[in-house]
C-alpha positions in Angstrom: -0.9 -19.8 -21.0 -2.5 -16.5 -19.9 -4.6 -15.3 -17.0 -7.2 -12.6 -16.9 -6.3 -10.0 -14.2 -9.3 -7.7 -14.7 -11.0 -5.4 -17.3 -9.9 -7.3 -20.5 -6.2 -7.4 -19.4 -4.5 -10.8 -19.8 -0.9 -11.6 -19.0 1.3 -14.6 -19.5 1.5 -16.7 -16.4 5.2 -17.4 -16.9 5.9 -13.7 -16.6 4.4 -13.4 -13.1 6.9 -12.8 -10.3 4.4 -12.3 -7.5 0.8 -11.4 -6.7 0.3 -9.1 -3.6 -2.6 -7.7 -1.6 -2.5 -4.0 -2.0 -4.0 -3.1 1.3 -1.9 -5.5 3.4 1.4 -4.7 1.7 1.1 -0.9 1.7 1.0 -0.7 5.5 4.7 -0.2 5.5 6.3 2.7 3.8 8.7 0.5 1.8 6.0 -0.9 -0.4 4.3 2.4 -0.8 7.6 4.0 -1.8 8.3 1.1 -4.2 5.0 1.5 -6.0 5.3 5.3 -6.1 8.7 5.2 -7.7 7.5 2.5 -10.2 4.5 4.6 -11.1 6.7 7.7 -11.6 9.0 5.7 -13.9 6.1 4.3 -15.9 6.2 0.7 -14.8 2.7 0.7 -13.3 -0.4 -0.3 -15.4 -3.8 0.3 -13.9 -6.2 -2.4 -15.2 -9.4 -0.6 -14.1 -10.7 2.7 -13.0 -12.0 0.9 -9.9 -10.1 0.8 -6.6 -7.3 -1.8 -6.9 -7.2 -4.7 -4.5 -4.0 -6.3 -5.6 -0.9 -5.8 -7.7 0.9 -8.2 -9.9 4.6 -7.9 -10.6 5.8 -9.3 -13.9 9.0 -9.4 -15.9 8.7 -9.0 -19.7 11.8 -8.6 -21.9 13.9 -7.9 -18.8 11.6 -5.1 -17.8 9.5 -5.1 -14.6 5.8 -4.2 -15.0 3.4 -3.8 -12.2 -0.3 -4.3 -12.9 -2.9 -2.8 -10.4 -5.9 -5.1 -10.4 -9.4 -4.7 -9.0 -9.5 -8.5 -8.4 -8.5 -9.9 -5.1 -5.4 -11.9 -4.5 -7.4 -15.0 -3.8 -9.2 -14.7 -7.2 -5.9 -14.3 -9.0 -4.2 -17.1 -7.1 -7.1 -19.4 -8.0 -6.6 -18.6 -11.7 -2.9 -19.3 -11.5 -3.5 -22.5 -9.6 -6.0 -23.6 -12.3 -3.3 -23.0 -14.9 -0.7 -24.9 -12.9 -3.1 -27.8 -12.3 -3.7 -28.0 -16.1 0.1 -27.9 -16.7 0.7 -30.6 -14.1 -2.0 -32.9 -15.6 -0.4 -32.5 -19.1 3.0 -33.3 -17.7 1.7 -36.4 -15.9 0.1 -37.7 -19.1 3.3 -37.1 -21.1 5.5 -38.9 -18.5 3.1 -41.8 -18.5 3.1 -42.0 -22.3 -0.6 -41.2 -22.8 
């Protein structure tokens, strides 16, 4: 299953490690340094020319990728939750034998 993270970018949900608020997490220098190094090493993908509100860390083929998204953390979390709810409903039906 995939989620849309902004501007025609979709990513597999099962590759998501975390979704983070860009403004709230870059208050400390540690996160800013992490994102700077990741960008310098080519691991950051901007999904929009607009100001990013969040970043999504993923692992694909044993490689970390960081997507900068113009969507809020709450919007992205709702999309992941919707996917998880659908998955849980399918699992319940399978267990019950429906």
